[in-house]
Structure formats: structure tokens, C-alpha cells
N, C-alpha and C positions, 0 to 999 in steps of 0.2 A: 540704497541704504548704507551708512556708514558701518563698515564691519568691525572697527575698533569699539564703537559705541555698544554694537551687538555684543560683541567678545565680554566687554565689561558688565554688561546686563547680565549675561548667562552666568559669568563668573560670580558676580556678587549675589545673585540668586542661588546659586549653588554653595557658596560659602555661608549665606546665612542659614541655609538648611543643613549644611554640613555642622557647624560649630554648635547649633542649638541641639542637634540629634546627639552630638558626642556629648554635651553636657547632661541631658536627660538620661542618655544610655550609661553614663558613668555614675551619675547619683542612684541608679537602679542597681548596678553591679557592687557599688559600695555598700549598699543596705544588705545586700546579699552577702558579703564578705564578712559584714558586722556580725549577722547570725552565725556565720560560719566561725568566728574567732570569739563568740558570746562569753565562751566558757575561760577565756585567756583575759577578758577585759571587764566583765560584770563582777562587783562586789570583792574585788580585789584591793580598795583603797588607792586605786590609781588617781591621779590628777588628771584634769583636762588636757594639761600640757602633754603629758605622754601618751594620752589616747589620740590626742591630734596628730602627734609624730607617728603614731603606728599607721593611722589612716593615710597619711602623707605618704609613707614608704611604701604601703600596700597598694598605692593608686597607679603607679606605673606597671605592675604586674597584671593589670587587667587591660592593658592596650591591646594585647594580643586579641582579646576578645571583642572589644568595645570596636576598636578601629575598624576591622572589617565588616562590621555590621553598621558603623556609621557610614562607610563608604556606600555600600549596597542602598540602605535606605535614602540618604540625601540623593542619590542620582536617580532612584525610582520616584521621590517626592519632586525633585526639579523639573525632569523631562515629562512626568506625569501631568504636572501642573500645566506645562508649556502646551501639551497636546489636548488637555481638557479645554484650555481658553483658547485654541485655534491660533496659537502663537506660532507653531510649527508649519501649520498650513499657510500663513504669511510669509514665513521664511522662505518654504519650498516655491511659493507664488513668485518671490524675488530671486529664485534661482541658487539660492543656499541650501545646500546639502546636509543631510544628519552629520556626515562627518566633519564637514566645515563648521557646524554650530557647536560640534563637540572638541574643536581645537584648543580653546583656551584651557577647557577642563582636561583635557589629555596632558598638556603639559604641567597644569596643576598636579594631577594624579602621579605622573612620574615623578614630579620633585617630592610629592608626600611620601612615595615609595622608598626613596633615599633617606629622606629623614625618619621613616619607620625602621629601615635598617640601622641607622645610627643608634636610634632609640633602643631598638632590640639588642644591639651589639654592647652599648655601654650603660645605657641608663636603667634598663630593667634588671642585667645582673647584680648592678650596685644594689637595687632596691630590693631584691631578694635576699641579698646578703644583710641589708640594714634590718629587713623585717624579721628575719631569723634570729639576729642577735639581739634585737630589742625584745622579741618574746623570750629568749633565754635569760637576759640579764634581768627581765622583771621577774621571772621565776627564782632568780637569786635573792634579789631583794625582798620579795614578797614570797615566804615559805610556803603559804597554802596554794599560791599559784603553782607550785611544782609539783603538787599532788594531784592525779588525775583519778577521777572515780572508775573502779573496776579494772585497773591495771596497775602493776608494779611501775613505780617512778622513781628516779633517780633524785637522791636528796643529801647533798654533799655540803659541809660546812669545811672549817679550816682542820678540823680532826679527822676521826674515822667517818667513813661514808656509808651509805644505807639505802637500801631499796624500800621503798613504803607502798602499801595498796590499802585502801580505803574503799568500802561499799558505797558510803556517803558522806557529803560533807554538808553543814548547815550552820545555821547562826550568823552572827556578825562577821563578816569579812571570811567565812568558811572555817571559822576557828575550831569548831566542834566536829570530831571523827567519829564515824561509826564502823565497828567491825574492822579494827586495824591488824595488819600483818607486816613486820618489820625483819628485814634482812640485814643485820651489821656485818660489814666488812671490816677486815683487817688492813694494816698498812701496805700488805701485798695484794689486796684487793679480794681475796679469798673470803665468801660467805661462811662464817663458823657458826653464827649466833641468830636464832630465830625467836622472835617475840611476837606474841599473839594476845590482843585485848579486846575486849568487847565495845571499848568506847576510849576516846583521848581528846586533848585539848592542846592549841596551840596558845601559850601565853608570851607576850612579848611587851616590851615597854620602850618608848622613845628614847629615854635614857640609859638605856642598858644595851650592852653588846651580846646579851646571852637571851636565846630564845629555849622557853621551855616547853618540853613535850611532855605532857603529863598523860600516862596511860591508866587505864582503870580496869579492874577486874580481868587479869589476864595470866598467862604463862610464860615462863622464860626458858628457853633451851638453848644450852651452849655445847659445843663440840670439843672435847678436850683432846689434846694431842700430845701426851707424855712422851719422852724421849725413848723409853724401853717399850718393846712390842708386847711384853706381858701386861704392862699396866695399860696400855690402849685396849687390850681385850676386857680387861676387870672393870674400866672406867670408861667406856666410850663416849658418854656424855652426861652433863648435869642439867637437872630439871628442877624448876622451882614455880612457886604459884604466889601471885602478889594481889594486893587491892589495890595499890597505887604504885606507880613506878615512873621515876621522873628522868628524862634525858635532857641534858643541857647541850644547847649547841651552840657554840660560839661564832658570832657573824660579825666579829669586828672588821674584818676584812671585805666581807661582803656588803656592810653598809656603805662602804666607800666606793661600791660598784659605779663604773661608767655606765649609763646606759647606752651611749653612743659607741662602747667599745666596740671593734670589729674582731671577730675571732677568724678562724681559718676558714677558707673557700672550700666547703666540702661537697657541694652538689653541682650537677652540670649547669642548673639554672643559675648560678652564681658567676658563671664563667662566660668570658668573651670569645670571639673567634679565635683569636691567636692562642689563648689557653686551652681553649677545646683541641683545637688542631695538635698541639705539643702533647696534650694528655691522651688522645686518641692513639697516636703513635707509641706512646709509653705503655699504654695499657694492653694495646695490642701485642706488643713483643712480650710483655709480663706474661698474658693469657697464654702465649704459645709455648713460652718456657714452663709454665706450670703443667701444661698438658703432656709435654715431652718430659718432663720427669716423672709426672705419675706414671705414664705410659712404660718407661723404663723400669720403674719399680715394681709394677704390676707382672711385667714380664719376666722380671727375675724371680719373683715370688713364685709365679706358676712353673718355672723351669722352661718355658718355652722360647723360641726366637733366640738362641744363645747368640752373643754377640762375637762376631768373626775375629780372629786373632790375626796378626800380621803374620806373613810368611818369612820365616828366617831366609834370606837370600844366601847365607853361607851354607846352609844344609842343603839348598837347591844346588848349588854348585859342586859340593862335595858327591851328592848323588849322581849329578850329570857324569862326574868323572870316574864312576865306579863301571866296570866291566858291564857289557850286556848281558852274559850270562849269570852274573850273580844278581843282577836285576830282576832277570827273567826268573830265576829260582826263588828269589825272596817273595816276589808277588804271588807265586803258587803256594808257597808256604802260608802267605797272609791270608790268601783266598781259602785256603783249607781250613785254618783256624776259624776265620769267621763263620763258615758254613758249620763247624762245630759248637761255635758258642752260641749262634743266633737262635732264639726261641721266639715263639709267637706270645702275647700278652696271655691269652687263655692258657697255654702251655706253662707258663711262668708261673701263673696263679693257681692252677690246679696242682702244681707240685708241692703247695705250700700247706702247712697244717691249718686246721679250721680256725683255730684261734689266732692265727697270723694273718688269714684271709680278713677275719673280722677286724682285726686291729689295722690293717690297710684300708678297709672301706671306711671306718670310723674317722682314721686318720684324713682319708680323702674328703670326706664329708666335712669335718672340720676345717680343713684348709679351704675348700670350696666356698663355705658359707663365710668365713672371715674374708676373703677376697670379694664376694659378693657385697658384703656389708661395707668395706672399704670403698669399693666402686659407688655404691649409693650415696653414701655420705660426700665422698668427693664431687659426685654428679650434682649435688645440691650446691656446694660449694662453687663449681665452676659455672652453674647456672646464673648465680648470683653475680660472678664476675663477669659474666659475659652480658648479663643484664645491664649491669653499670657500663660497661664498654658501649652496648647498643645505644643507650640513652644519651652518652655524649655526642655519638653519630648523628641520632635524630634532633638532638638539641642544635648541633650545628646547623642541619639543613632548614631547620623550622626557622632559623632567622633570616635566611634568604627567602623562604616561602611566603614568610609573613608581608614581607616587602612587595613580593610579587602578585600576592593575592589581593592588595589593594587595587592594583591595576587591572587584574582579571575581573574583580566583583564590579569595578565600576563598568566596564564593558558588558556586563551582565544586567545591571542595573537600570543603565541609562537607556538602551534600547527598548527594555522591557517596560519602563515608564511611559516611552513613547507609544508602544503598543497597547498596553491597558488604557491609556487616556483617562487616568484618575489621580487626581491631586488629592492633598490633606492627609491626615494620619488614619483612614479607614482601611481601604484595600490594600494601599500601598505598604503600609505596616505590617498586615497579614502576609502578604508575598514576601517580603523582606525577611520576616522571621522565620518563614517556613524554609526559603533558599538559604538562610544561616544557620538553620539547626541541620539541615541537610549537609551544609559544608562543616560544621563544626563537629557533628557524631560521626562523619568519616573520618576526620582527621584523630579525633579520639580513638576510635577503634582502630585506624590504620597504625597510630602510635603505639597501643598495648600490643599489637600484633609484632611490631617492628622491635620492642623492648624483648619480648620473648624470643626472637629469633626466627619467627616463622616467615616473615618477609624481610628485606633488606631495609635498613632503618631510613638510608635516603628516600628510598620509595615510600616508606611510611609516612615522611613527613612533607612531600610532594603530592601525594595520591588526591587528597581534596582540591587542592588547586588545578591539579591536572584534569580533574573531572569536570569543573567549572570553566574550563579553558575552550572546549569545544561548544559547550552551551553559549558562551559569550560571543562566539563566531557565529553560531547559528543565529541568535537573537539580532545581532547586528545587521545580518545579510536581511533579515525578515524586516526589520525597521527601516534599513536604507530602502528596499523595494516597495516601502509602504503596504507591507501585507501583514496579516492578522497573525496571532501567536499559533494557530494551527488553520491550515487551509489559505483560502484568499480572502478571508474575513477576519474580523476581530473574534476571537475564541469567547471573549468575556461578553461581548455585545450579542453574541449569538445566544449565550445562556440567559442574560437579562431578556432580551426578546422573546425568547421561548417562554419564560415564566409569564411577561405580559400578556403574551397571546392566550396562554391558558386562563389568565384572570378574565380576559375579555369572554372566553367561550363560557365561563360559569356564569357571567353576568348575563349572558345571551340566553342561557338555559333557563334562569329565572324569571 
């Protein structure tokens, strides 16, 4: 048998299954993504070109889910079909082992792993950035898209900014709003005005650079800040009721918004390996500085762990030159003085008046409570900072783990297909989905634990792949030795035979 012809045949069958599986799975995940972002796309008056760009930018971010599943499914399909059609039996009869039959595919999968890493390092970060900026810029051009039901949304024009919360949006292009709450911000970014209305409407025109937000049946609250303290106490805020209140928003600059404009790279998913390594070092150093500064601040407030002062060498030399008698007499005097002055805390506290004791206790409680509140608030801040730091380490290792997982899952799927001896999209699809969900959810849970700092981020990124590694070795050994999934026979065939035997027994009884 010509081995080159055999290699081309096996490779062509695998590539057919690989690309067909990839296209089918990509379409499925794209539809899932459309449902995920349906609120950002539907009813906003967006053209097909903008929606097409959004989906085009979104597709590369699905590769980390689609590609491992594709490798697993296509390898099970290919080798399951070979085993089912007794093509493997013919290969083994010709003296061709499973490893030799897999050689061309092993080379392809290794090259695929390299391409996957390049894709994860260069294409996916750019895709995440493009998707993020396109959603942000759509929200600027289409004002209704910037308002999310049930939460406060930033809504900024060229003038004063504001936060808007609505209970419901309805009507054409979501122009009508129900139960509106607005926090208007000053130029310094301070919320000093609150507007509440039962209803509202966004009115715009293609020929105008002004969008009108017309509020109906509401109240207006404004915090006044006179210069004199006396006036602040007398007039803390102004309140008024209105039937109709119109807010004009100048969008002359926003109408010229470029939907392809790239903003700052803000998340770890938007960064490549070089940027991640650089940011990991800077974030780690910055976090340590924050912890050290906070520790010194708390120590100084508590009066504990005083900083050691440097010794004066000149005073030490002067003391050394003093006669021994003078030194001894001075030490005795100091010891006597300390004995007279030292008292226990209980004795010191008992010697005070009752009002003084209460004052000390209340002061101590206030101090301790203040320190505890400071520690709790700082703890939340530091947890967010370290979570951000851990997510960068996790993202860095996930890029390498994704490339390596394609190789590992091939060595899981190929021998598994040879063992179960089933082709088509029935049993292989079920087995592939079960294995992939196991792999995927282990990765998700490990990633969440890693971000919270419960496990090391590098371990969290590699855990699912490391679990699949011994499974791949085990299955490859079983398939090479022509042994079943469990025991010496085929586990699937045993189950099938068992049910066939039960059916025969029932027919015999009848």
C-alpha cells in the first residue's frame, strides 16, 4: 500500500469533516451571539452593513469555543467512520499501526496549534477591541441604544453629561420611555440635579443636530450650593413640579462619529502577549505599593509597630568615652526611674475618673470602628485590583493553553473514534459534546476561581487541558492495543449486545 496515498486519503477525509464541522458550529454559536446582543442590534435603525460588521468582528472571539470542539468532533467522526467501515482493519492487516495512520494528521494538528496561537494573540484581541468600540459608537450615534432598561446608563453629549434609568422602552426605535430617572452632572462630573418623570420621548430629525428628550409629568430636584454656610442651611435644594420638560442634546459632534474608531485598550481580552506581560509587571508592582502604603497608614493610625529611628553614631561614641562609673550610676538611676513610672494598663485605667474612663472607651471604639471601616473599604478596592491583575495572568496563559488544547483534544477524539467504531453525526456528536462541555466548564470554573485568587491563574488556565492530557494518553494506548473503552472489549458494543439480548428474551417469553 502506498503510504503517501494513504496519508492524503486520511488527511482529505479529516479536512472535510473539520471544515464542515467548523462552519456548522460557527453558525450555531453566531446565532447564540445574536441572541446575546439582540438588545444592542434590534430596533435601533441600524443598517445591514453595520450589523454585518458587528457579526464579522464578533466571529473571531468565538474561536476559543468553536475550534477545540471542531477538532474533537472531526477526529471522532473521521476515525469512527474508518473503524465502522473496517478501513482500520485493512490498515492493520497491511501492517500500518494507528500511530502511523495518524501521522499526517498529527503534523496538521501541530501546525493548527501554531496558527491558533497566532490567532489568539493577534486576531482575537483586535476583534474584541473592534466589537467593544463598535457597540460603544453605535450607542453614541443612536441615543436609544445607550439606554438600558432597569439600570443607570451614561448618556453624554457635547455639553453636560447625565445618567438615565428607565423601566421600559417601547415604540418605534424605542423612542418612548417609561418611569424615567435622570441624574444631571456638572462640568466637574458631580451629580447635583435629579429629574423624575412618569414618561418621556426621544425626538430627533435627520436634518437637525439637536435631539430633544421630552419628559412628562415629573419632578425636578436641584441641590443648591451658595458660598455662605448660612445660606446652605436655609436653602439646601430647589424643588419643582412639571407637566412637560424638554432637554436639548447637541449631537453635532456625535453625528460625525466614526463607527470604526478605536478607543483605548481597556480589558485583558484586547491585549496580546507582549502587552499582557508588560501590564502584568506594572500591575503587580503597583498593587504591592498600594498594599505597603495602606499597611503603613493603618500602623501609624493604630500607633503600633513604630518605625525604628536610625541611631546617632556621634552619641554612641560620646557614651563610649564616658567613664564606667558614670555609666553604671546612670543606668541604676534610669532603672529606678522606670520602676517608679511603669504601671499596668489596669492600674492606669483604675486611677482615672469614671467620665475619663467612659471617654477613653468611646474614643477607642470610635477609633477601632473607623479603622475597621477603612480596612473593609480598602479590602474591596484591593480585591478588585488583584482580580484585574489575576485576569491578565489568566488571559496570558489561556492563549498558550488554547493552542495546546487543540493537540490534546485530537489525541482524545481520534482514538475514541477508533474505539467506539461509529461514524455519522449520531453517537460521535453526543460523545464530542459531552467531552467538550466537561472540558469547557472545568475551564470556566477554574478561571473564575483563579480571578478570585483561590488558585493560581496559570493553573486555572491550564487545568482543563491538563485533565484531558491523561485521558488522551489512556485512549491512545487502548486504541493502539486494539482494546475497548473498558476491559478487553468494546464498552459500547457490550451495552448494545446487552439490550439486544434482553429483546430476544422478551420475544422468547411471548
